[in-house]
A tleap script that builds the chain and sets N, CA, C and O, in Angstrom:
source leaprc.protein.ff14SB
mol = sequence {
  NMET LEU ILE GLU MET ALA LEU ALA ALA ALA
  ALA ALA ALA THR SER GLY GLU ILE SER ASP
  ASP CYS THR TRP ASN GLY ILE GLU LEU HIE
  GLY ASP VAL GLN ILE VAL GLU SER PHE ALA
  ASP ILE ASP VAL GLU ILE VAL THR SER PHE
  PRO ASP LEU GLU VAL LYS VAL VAL GLU SER
  PHE PRO ASP ASP CYS GLY GLU TRP LYS PHE
  VAL GLU ASN PHE PRO ASP PHE THR VAL ARG
  PHE VAL GLU SER PHE GLY ASP ILE GLU ILE
  LYS TYR VAL THR SER PHE PRO GLY LEU CPRO
}
set mol.1.N position { -29.188 -13.851 -15.142 }
set mol.1.CA position { -29.278 -13.560 -13.720 }
set mol.1.C position { -28.531 -14.608 -12.897 }
set mol.1.O position { -27.824 -14.271 -11.947 }
set mol.2.N position { -28.687 -15.851 -13.258 }
set mol.2.CA position { -28.020 -16.925 -12.538 }
set mol.2.C position { -26.501 -16.824 -12.693 }
set mol.2.O position { -25.757 -17.057 -11.740 }
set mol.3.N position { -26.052 -16.477 -13.885 }
set mol.3.CA position { -24.617 -16.334 -14.129 }
set mol.3.C position { -24.053 -15.185 -13.287 }
set mol.3.O position { -22.974 -15.311 -12.709 }
set mol.4.N position { -24.781 -14.067 -13.218 }
set mol.4.CA position { -24.330 -12.925 -12.425 }
set mol.4.C position { -24.212 -13.293 -10.951 }
set mol.4.O position { -23.262 -12.889 -10.282 }
set mol.5.N position { -25.173 -14.057 -10.447 }
set mol.5.CA position { -25.123 -14.480 -9.046 }
set mol.5.C position { -23.921 -15.398 -8.809 }
set mol.5.O position { -23.255 -15.293 -7.779 }
set mol.6.N position { -23.647 -16.285 -9.746 }
set mol.6.CA position { -22.515 -17.201 -9.602 }
set mol.6.C position { -21.197 -16.435 -9.625 }
set mol.6.O position { -20.295 -16.732 -8.841 }
set mol.7.N position { -21.078 -15.452 -10.518 }
set mol.7.CA position { -19.856 -14.645 -10.577 }
set mol.7.C position { -19.664 -13.839 -9.295 }
set mol.7.O position { -18.548 -13.736 -8.788 }
set mol.8.N position { -20.737 -13.275 -8.776 }
set mol.8.CA position { -20.649 -12.503 -7.532 }
set mol.8.C position { -20.241 -13.398 -6.362 }
set mol.8.O position { -19.444 -12.993 -5.516 }
set mol.9.N position { -20.782 -14.599 -6.316 }
set mol.9.CA position { -20.432 -15.538 -5.251 }
set mol.9.C position { -18.975 -15.969 -5.366 }
set mol.9.O position { -18.284 -16.099 -4.355 }
set mol.10.N position { -18.508 -16.191 -6.585 }
set mol.10.CA position { -17.109 -16.578 -6.784 }
set mol.10.C position { -16.175 -15.455 -6.382 }
set mol.10.O position { -15.140 -15.704 -5.763 }
set mol.11.N position { -16.520 -14.231 -6.721 }
set mol.11.CA position { -15.685 -13.079 -6.348 }
set mol.11.C position { -15.647 -12.919 -4.838 }
set mol.11.O position { -14.589 -12.642 -4.273 }
set mol.12.N position { -16.771 -13.087 -4.183 }
set mol.12.CA position { -16.822 -12.962 -2.728 }
set mol.12.C position { -16.041 -14.080 -2.054 }
set mol.12.O position { -15.441 -13.871 -0.999 }
set mol.13.N position { -16.044 -15.248 -2.647 }
set mol.13.CA position { -15.357 -16.386 -2.049 }
set mol.13.C position { -13.849 -16.240 -2.100 }
set mol.13.O position { -13.158 -16.722 -1.203 }
set mol.14.N position { -13.310 -15.574 -3.147 }
set mol.14.CA position { -11.870 -15.454 -3.265 }
set mol.14.C position { -11.336 -14.151 -2.702 }
set mol.14.O position { -10.151 -14.063 -2.382 }
set mol.15.N position { -12.170 -13.148 -2.575 }
set mol.15.CA position { -11.703 -11.835 -2.143 }
set mol.15.C position { -11.346 -11.833 -0.663 }
set mol.15.O position { -12.162 -12.194 0.185 }
set mol.16.N position { -10.116 -11.423 -0.364 }
set mol.16.CA position { -9.720 -11.192 1.009 }
set mol.16.C position { -9.491 -12.419 1.859 }
set mol.16.O position { -9.390 -12.303 3.080 }
set mol.17.N position { -9.407 -13.574 1.267 }
set mol.17.CA position { -9.217 -14.780 2.065 }
set mol.17.C position { -7.737 -15.039 2.284 }
set mol.17.O position { -7.119 -15.841 1.583 }
set mol.18.N position { -7.183 -14.349 3.263 }
set mol.18.CA position { -5.785 -14.548 3.621 }
set mol.18.C position { -5.746 -15.515 4.800 }
set mol.18.O position { -6.418 -15.313 5.811 }
set mol.19.N position { -4.954 -16.560 4.650 }
set mol.19.CA position { -4.856 -17.581 5.692 }
set mol.19.C position { -4.107 -17.057 6.901 }
set mol.19.O position { -3.387 -16.063 6.816 }
set mol.20.N position { -4.281 -17.729 8.021 }
set mol.20.CA position { -3.590 -17.358 9.251 }
set mol.20.C position { -2.072 -17.448 9.117 }
set mol.20.O position { -1.343 -16.807 9.874 }
set mol.21.N position { -1.591 -18.245 8.154 }
set mol.21.CA position { -0.143 -18.340 7.931 }
set mol.21.C position { 0.353 -17.297 6.940 }
set mol.21.O position { 1.461 -17.412 6.418 }
set mol.22.N position { -0.469 -16.273 6.678 }
set mol.22.CA position { -0.122 -15.134 5.820 }
set mol.22.C position { 0.122 -15.552 4.372 }
set mol.22.O position { 1.089 -15.127 3.739 }
set mol.23.N position { -0.778 -16.394 3.865 }
set mol.23.CA position { -0.730 -16.760 2.456 }
set mol.23.C position { -2.072 -16.491 1.812 }
set mol.23.O position { -3.107 -16.469 2.479 }
set mol.24.N position { -2.043 -16.289 0.511 }
set mol.24.CA position { -3.265 -16.152 -0.283 }
set mol.24.C position { -3.095 -17.063 -1.480 }
set mol.24.O position { -2.183 -16.878 -2.286 }
set mol.25.N position { -3.968 -18.042 -1.598 }
set mol.25.CA position { -3.885 -19.041 -2.672 }
set mol.25.C position { -2.491 -19.666 -2.761 }
set mol.25.O position { -1.987 -19.918 -3.855 }
set mol.26.N position { -1.881 -19.909 -1.619 }
set mol.26.CA position { -0.573 -20.544 -1.576 }
set mol.26.C position { 0.598 -19.592 -1.758 }
set mol.26.O position { 1.750 -20.027 -1.718 }
set mol.27.N position { 0.335 -18.307 -1.955 }
set mol.27.CA position { 1.395 -17.316 -2.129 }
set mol.27.C position { 1.694 -16.671 -0.782 }
set mol.27.O position { 0.807 -16.092 -0.154 }
set mol.28.N position { 2.938 -16.772 -0.342 }
set mol.28.CA position { 3.335 -16.126 0.911 }
set mol.28.C position { 3.348 -14.614 0.699 }
set mol.28.O position { 3.960 -14.127 -0.252 }
set mol.29.N position { 2.686 -13.881 1.567 }
set mol.29.CA position { 2.500 -12.446 1.383 }
set mol.29.C position { 3.603 -11.625 2.035 }
set mol.29.O position { 3.349 -10.684 2.786 }
set mol.30.N position { 4.827 -12.009 1.726 }
set mol.30.CA position { 6.019 -11.242 2.088 }
set mol.30.C position { 7.079 -11.570 1.057 }
set mol.30.O position { 7.028 -12.613 0.404 }
set mol.31.N position { 8.032 -10.678 0.917 }
set mol.31.CA position { 9.121 -10.959 -0.006 }
set mol.31.C position { 9.259 -9.917 -1.087 }
set mol.31.O position { 8.773 -8.793 -0.964 }
set mol.32.N position { 9.940 -10.318 -2.163 }
set mol.32.CA position { 10.190 -9.435 -3.295 }
set mol.32.C position { 8.955 -9.397 -4.191 }
set mol.32.O position { 8.459 -10.432 -4.635 }
set mol.33.N position { 8.471 -8.184 -4.448 }
set mol.33.CA position { 7.216 -7.989 -5.177 }
set mol.33.C position { 7.477 -7.142 -6.407 }
set mol.33.O position { 8.140 -6.107 -6.335 }
set mol.34.N position { 6.950 -7.591 -7.539 }
set mol.34.CA position { 7.054 -6.814 -8.764 }
set mol.34.C position { 5.664 -6.338 -9.172 }
set mol.34.O position { 4.703 -7.107 -9.148 }
set mol.35.N position { 5.566 -5.064 -9.546 }
set mol.35.CA position { 4.316 -4.503 -10.027 }
set mol.35.C position { 4.239 -4.732 -11.531 }
set mol.35.O position { 5.169 -4.404 -12.269 }
set mol.36.N position { 3.123 -5.298 -11.974 }
set mol.36.CA position { 2.917 -5.565 -13.401 }
set mol.36.C position { 1.573 -4.999 -13.841 }
set mol.36.O position { 0.721 -4.684 -13.011 }
set mol.37.N position { 1.395 -4.876 -15.136 }
set mol.37.CA position { 0.148 -4.348 -15.683 }
set mol.37.C position { -0.850 -5.449 -16.045 }
set mol.37.O position { -2.051 -5.194 -16.133 }
set mol.38.N position { -0.363 -6.655 -16.251 }
set mol.38.CA position { -1.252 -7.758 -16.601 }
set mol.38.C position { -0.658 -9.079 -16.134 }
set mol.38.O position { 0.540 -9.186 -15.873 }
set mol.39.N position { -1.512 -10.069 -16.038 }
set mol.39.CA position { -1.133 -11.425 -15.643 }
set mol.39.C position { -0.436 -11.463 -14.274 }
set mol.39.O position { 0.543 -12.185 -14.085 }
set mol.40.N position { -0.944 -10.697 -13.350 }
set mol.40.CA position { -0.380 -10.670 -11.993 }
set mol.40.C position { -0.824 -11.901 -11.212 }
set mol.40.O position { -1.856 -12.509 -11.498 }
set mol.41.N position { -0.015 -12.245 -10.223 }
set mol.41.CA position { -0.404 -13.313 -9.303 }
set mol.41.C position { -1.572 -12.867 -8.431 }
set mol.41.O position { -2.462 -13.657 -8.117 }
set mol.42.N position { -1.559 -11.563 -8.033 }
set mol.42.CA position { -2.588 -11.037 -7.140 }
set mol.42.C position { -3.004 -9.645 -7.618 }
set mol.42.O position { -2.155 -8.798 -7.894 }
set mol.43.N position { -4.307 -9.418 -7.714 }
set mol.43.CA position { -4.841 -8.075 -7.935 }
set mol.43.C position { -5.036 -7.434 -6.569 }
set mol.43.O position { -5.714 -7.990 -5.705 }
set mol.44.N position { -4.438 -6.260 -6.378 }
set mol.44.CA position { -4.407 -5.611 -5.072 }
set mol.44.C position { -5.136 -4.280 -5.133 }
set mol.44.O position { -4.922 -3.473 -6.037 }
set mol.45.N position { -5.999 -4.069 -4.154 }
set mol.45.CA position { -6.689 -2.791 -3.999 }
set mol.45.C position { -6.145 -2.121 -2.735 }
set mol.45.O position { -6.069 -2.745 -1.677 }
set mol.46.N position { -5.770 -0.849 -2.857 }
set mol.46.CA position { -5.265 -0.102 -1.713 }
set mol.46.C position { -6.439 0.587 -1.024 }
set mol.46.O position { -7.223 1.283 -1.671 }
set mol.47.N position { -6.559 0.391 0.285 }
set mol.47.CA position { -7.639 0.988 1.063 }
set mol.47.C position { -7.050 1.730 2.257 }
set mol.47.O position { -5.873 1.574 2.583 }
set mol.48.N position { -7.884 2.537 2.902 }
set mol.48.CA position { -7.428 3.265 4.086 }
set mol.48.C position { -7.989 2.686 5.377 }
set mol.48.O position { -7.531 3.035 6.465 }
set mol.49.N position { -8.967 1.813 5.263 }
set mol.49.CA position { -9.515 1.183 6.462 }
set mol.49.C position { -9.971 -0.241 6.149 }
set mol.49.O position { -10.315 -0.567 5.013 }
set mol.50.N position { -9.964 -1.061 7.164 }
set mol.50.CA position { -10.393 -2.466 7.101 }
set mol.50.C position { -9.688 -3.257 6.001 }
set mol.50.O position { -10.348 -3.867 5.159 }
set mol.51.N position { -8.350 -3.252 5.999 }
set mol.51.CA position { -7.625 -4.028 4.986 }
set mol.51.C position { -7.590 -5.509 5.338 }
set mol.51.O position { -7.832 -5.903 6.479 }
set mol.52.N position { -7.287 -6.307 4.342 }
set mol.52.CA position { -7.029 -7.721 4.570 }
set mol.52.C position { -5.604 -7.925 5.066 }
set mol.52.O position { -5.317 -8.876 5.792 }
set mol.53.N position { -4.703 -7.007 4.659 }
set mol.53.CA position { -3.290 -7.109 5.009 }
set mol.53.C position { -2.709 -5.711 5.151 }
set mol.53.O position { -2.980 -4.827 4.338 }
set mol.54.N position { -1.901 -5.521 6.199 }
set mol.54.CA position { -1.185 -4.263 6.369 }
set mol.54.C position { 0.238 -4.473 5.865 }
set mol.54.O position { 0.938 -5.385 6.305 }
set mol.55.N position { 0.657 -3.608 4.926 }
set mol.55.CA position { 1.924 -3.787 4.221 }
set mol.55.C position { 2.912 -2.687 4.593 }
set mol.55.O position { 2.584 -1.500 4.581 }
set mol.56.N position { 4.124 -3.112 4.922 }
set mol.56.CA position { 5.224 -2.178 5.155 }
set mol.56.C position { 6.242 -2.394 4.042 }
set mol.56.O position { 6.723 -3.508 3.837 }
set mol.57.N position { 6.566 -1.318 3.323 }
set mol.57.CA position { 7.566 -1.404 2.275 }
set mol.57.C position { 8.939 -1.308 2.930 }
set mol.57.O position { 9.218 -0.370 3.677 }
set mol.58.N position { 9.797 -2.292 2.640 }
set mol.58.CA position { 11.137 -2.333 3.225 }
set mol.58.C position { 12.179 -2.351 2.113 }
set mol.58.O position { 11.879 -2.679 0.965 }
set mol.59.N position { 13.400 -1.996 2.472 }
set mol.59.CA position { 14.507 -1.979 1.517 }
set mol.59.C position { 15.304 -3.282 1.523 }
set mol.59.O position { 16.005 -3.596 0.561 }
set mol.60.N position { 15.189 -4.036 2.615 }
set mol.60.CA position { 15.922 -5.299 2.691 }
set mol.60.C position { 15.226 -6.263 3.644 }
set mol.60.O position { 14.466 -5.861 4.525 }
set mol.61.N position { 15.502 -7.513 3.446 }
set mol.61.CA position { 15.011 -8.595 4.301 }
set mol.61.C position { 13.497 -8.567 4.536 }
set mol.61.O position { 13.057 -8.400 5.674 }
set mol.62.N position { 12.700 -8.726 3.484 }
set mol.62.CA position { 11.241 -8.789 3.655 }
set mol.62.C position { 10.805 -10.187 4.094 }
set mol.62.O position { 10.187 -10.931 3.332 }
set mol.63.N position { 11.139 -10.522 5.331 }
set mol.63.CA position { 10.954 -11.887 5.813 }
set mol.63.C position { 9.679 -12.127 6.601 }
set mol.63.O position { 9.275 -13.275 6.785 }
set mol.64.N position { 9.039 -11.062 7.069 }
set mol.64.CA position { 7.865 -11.223 7.914 }
set mol.64.C position { 6.589 -10.894 7.151 }
set mol.64.O position { 6.620 -10.192 6.140 }
set mol.65.N position { 5.498 -11.396 7.633 }
set mol.65.CA position { 4.184 -11.195 7.016 }
set mol.65.C position { 3.941 -9.700 6.761 }
set mol.65.O position { 4.068 -8.878 7.668 }
set mol.66.N position { 3.590 -9.365 5.517 }
set mol.66.CA position { 3.264 -7.992 5.173 }
set mol.66.C position { 4.444 -7.115 4.834 }
set mol.66.O position { 4.254 -5.941 4.518 }
set mol.67.N position { 5.655 -7.635 4.885 }
set mol.67.CA position { 6.823 -6.860 4.491 }
set mol.67.C position { 7.082 -7.107 3.006 }
set mol.67.O position { 7.325 -8.239 2.588 }
set mol.68.N position { 7.028 -6.037 2.217 }
set mol.68.CA position { 7.212 -6.129 0.771 }
set mol.68.C position { 8.392 -5.289 0.353 }
set mol.68.O position { 8.535 -4.147 0.788 }
set mol.69.N position { 9.238 -5.848 -0.487 }
set mol.69.CA position { 10.325 -5.118 -1.131 }
set mol.69.C position { 10.017 -5.109 -2.619 }
set mol.69.O position { 9.945 -6.165 -3.249 }
set mol.70.N position { 9.835 -3.916 -3.184 }
set mol.70.CA position { 9.505 -3.814 -4.604 }
set mol.70.C position { 10.768 -3.964 -5.441 }
set mol.70.O position { 11.774 -3.298 -5.195 }
set mol.71.N position { 10.702 -4.845 -6.430 }
set mol.71.CA position { 11.831 -5.160 -7.294 }
set mol.71.C position { 11.399 -5.123 -8.754 }
set mol.71.O position { 10.209 -5.161 -9.070 }
set mol.72.N position { 12.386 -5.048 -9.632 }
set mol.72.CA position { 12.132 -5.068 -11.084 }
set mol.72.C position { 12.329 -6.464 -11.674 }
set mol.72.O position { 11.772 -6.780 -12.725 }
set mol.73.N position { 13.117 -7.292 -11.002 }
set mol.73.CA position { 13.438 -8.626 -11.520 }
set mol.73.C position { 13.365 -9.672 -10.416 }
set mol.73.O position { 13.558 -9.377 -9.237 }
set mol.74.N position { 13.085 -10.884 -10.827 }
set mol.74.CA position { 13.095 -12.052 -9.943 }
set mol.74.C position { 12.228 -11.891 -8.699 }
set mol.74.O position { 12.719 -12.036 -7.580 }
set mol.75.N position { 10.936 -11.592 -8.886 }
set mol.75.CA position { 10.048 -11.429 -7.724 }
set mol.75.C position { 9.627 -12.773 -7.141 }
set mol.75.O position { 9.674 -13.809 -7.804 }
set mol.76.N position { 9.215 -12.717 -5.879 }
set mol.76.CA position { 8.575 -13.877 -5.269 }
set mol.76.C position { 7.133 -13.995 -5.758 }
set mol.76.O position { 6.609 -15.099 -5.909 }
set mol.77.N position { 6.495 -12.843 -6.006 }
set mol.77.CA position { 5.165 -12.807 -6.612 }
set mol.77.C position { 4.951 -11.442 -7.257 }
set mol.77.O position { 5.680 -10.488 -6.984 }
set mol.78.N position { 3.934 -11.366 -8.121 }
set mol.78.CA position { 3.633 -10.121 -8.831 }
set mol.78.C position { 2.270 -9.608 -8.399 }
set mol.78.O position { 1.380 -10.377 -8.036 }
set mol.79.N position { 2.128 -8.279 -8.449 }
set mol.79.CA position { 0.853 -7.650 -8.111 }
set mol.79.C position { 0.460 -6.673 -9.201 }
set mol.79.O position { 1.309 -6.097 -9.883 }
set mol.80.N position { -0.835 -6.499 -9.349 }
set mol.80.CA position { -1.399 -5.463 -10.205 }
set mol.80.C position { -2.324 -4.654 -9.322 }
set mol.80.O position { -3.209 -5.208 -8.670 }
set mol.81.N position { -2.126 -3.348 -9.298 }
set mol.81.CA position { -2.982 -2.490 -8.492 }
set mol.81.C position { -4.240 -2.150 -9.271 }
set mol.81.O position { -4.177 -1.724 -10.425 }
set mol.82.N position { -5.397 -2.346 -8.617 }
set mol.82.CA position { -6.696 -2.102 -9.241 }
set mol.82.C position { -7.496 -1.153 -8.357 }
set mol.82.O position { -7.227 -1.024 -7.163 }
set mol.83.N position { -8.468 -0.502 -8.949 }
set mol.83.CA position { -9.323 0.437 -8.224 }
set mol.83.C position { -10.438 -0.258 -7.450 }
set mol.83.O position { -10.904 0.253 -6.431 }
set mol.84.N position { -10.859 -1.412 -7.929 }
set mol.84.CA position { -11.940 -2.144 -7.261 }
set mol.84.C position { -11.852 -3.624 -7.611 }
set mol.84.O position { -11.199 -4.013 -8.580 }
set mol.85.N position { -12.513 -4.427 -6.812 }
set mol.85.CA position { -12.595 -5.875 -7.008 }
set mol.85.C position { -11.228 -6.547 -7.019 }
set mol.85.O position { -10.984 -7.451 -7.819 }
set mol.86.N position { -10.341 -6.111 -6.137 }
set mol.86.CA position { -9.049 -6.771 -6.007 }
set mol.86.C position { -9.194 -8.106 -5.303 }
set mol.86.O position { -10.188 -8.368 -4.627 }
set mol.87.N position { -8.187 -8.940 -5.474 }
set mol.87.CA position { -8.175 -10.216 -4.756 }
set mol.87.C position { -8.002 -9.980 -3.262 }
set mol.87.O position { -8.633 -10.641 -2.437 }
set mol.88.N position { -7.126 -9.015 -2.927 }
set mol.88.CA position { -6.936 -8.636 -1.525 }
set mol.88.C position { -6.901 -7.122 -1.430 }
set mol.88.O position { -6.614 -6.428 -2.406 }
set mol.89.N position { -7.197 -6.622 -0.242 }
set mol.89.CA position { -7.125 -5.191 0.035 }
set mol.89.C position { -5.987 -4.963 1.021 }
set mol.89.O position { -5.882 -5.644 2.041 }
set mol.90.N position { -5.126 -3.979 0.692 }
set mol.90.CA position { -3.999 -3.690 1.576 }
set mol.90.C position { -4.056 -2.245 2.046 }
set mol.90.O position { -4.690 -1.386 1.434 }
set mol.91.N position { -3.377 -2.016 3.145 }
set mol.91.CA position { -3.173 -0.665 3.664 }
set mol.91.C position { -1.688 -0.547 3.963 }
set mol.91.O position { -1.107 -1.411 4.619 }
set mol.92.N position { -1.071 0.540 3.474 }
set mol.92.CA position { 0.338 0.763 3.776 }
set mol.92.C position { 0.489 1.270 5.207 }
set mol.92.O position { -0.264 2.134 5.656 }
set mol.93.N position { 1.471 0.720 5.913 }
set mol.93.CA position { 1.770 1.124 7.284 }
set mol.93.C position { 3.275 1.344 7.415 }
set mol.93.O position { 4.057 0.873 6.589 }
set mol.94.N position { 3.668 2.065 8.460 }
set mol.94.CA position { 5.082 2.275 8.716 }
set mol.94.C position { 5.619 1.373 9.819 }
set mol.94.O position { 6.828 1.276 10.027 }
set mol.95.N position { 4.706 0.717 10.518 }
set mol.95.CA position { 5.127 -0.240 11.551 }
set mol.95.C position { 4.038 -1.304 11.723 }
set mol.95.O position { 2.883 -1.108 11.345 }
set mol.96.N position { 4.437 -2.404 12.289 }
set mol.96.CA position { 3.530 -3.519 12.587 }
set mol.96.C position { 2.751 -4.025 11.364 }
set mol.96.O position { 1.520 -4.018 11.371 }
set mol.97.N position { 3.468 -4.466 10.309 }
set mol.97.CA position { 2.778 -5.040 9.159 }
set mol.97.C position { 2.214 -6.419 9.492 }
set mol.97.O position { 2.559 -7.019 10.510 }
set mol.98.N position { 1.349 -6.902 8.620 }
set mol.98.CA position { 0.807 -8.250 8.772 }
set mol.98.C position { -0.702 -8.247 8.787 }
set mol.98.O position { -1.347 -7.336 8.268 }
set mol.99.N position { -1.246 -9.266 9.380 }
set mol.99.CA position { -2.697 -9.410 9.458 }
set mol.99.C position { -3.242 -8.458 10.511 }
set mol.99.O position { -2.723 -8.406 11.626 }
set mol.100.N position { -4.284 -7.702 10.172 }
set mol.100.CA position { -4.845 -6.753 11.143 }
set mol.100.C position { -5.551 -7.453 12.297 }
set mol.100.O position { -6.074 -6.791 13.194 }
savepdb mol mol.pdb
quit
């Protein structure tokens, strides 16, 4: 029981903690992103409401918070999409990406 409580507290402490400078655990949340199946930098859950970050997929110059360009090689960070218990929750948008 004590172990379960500690794990739940640890998960709650790391989930969704995006800094005001648009970083999560020191990872800037913009740039070239590669989708992987394992050993990702960030586990991401896609939601439709109350996201931690609003993401706009772009084809070039992903320089602003929440702008992601999906690539196959040389990513700035990697993500793994999960159904639950992601490190952060995102919502795809077509305009005004960043912190909600």
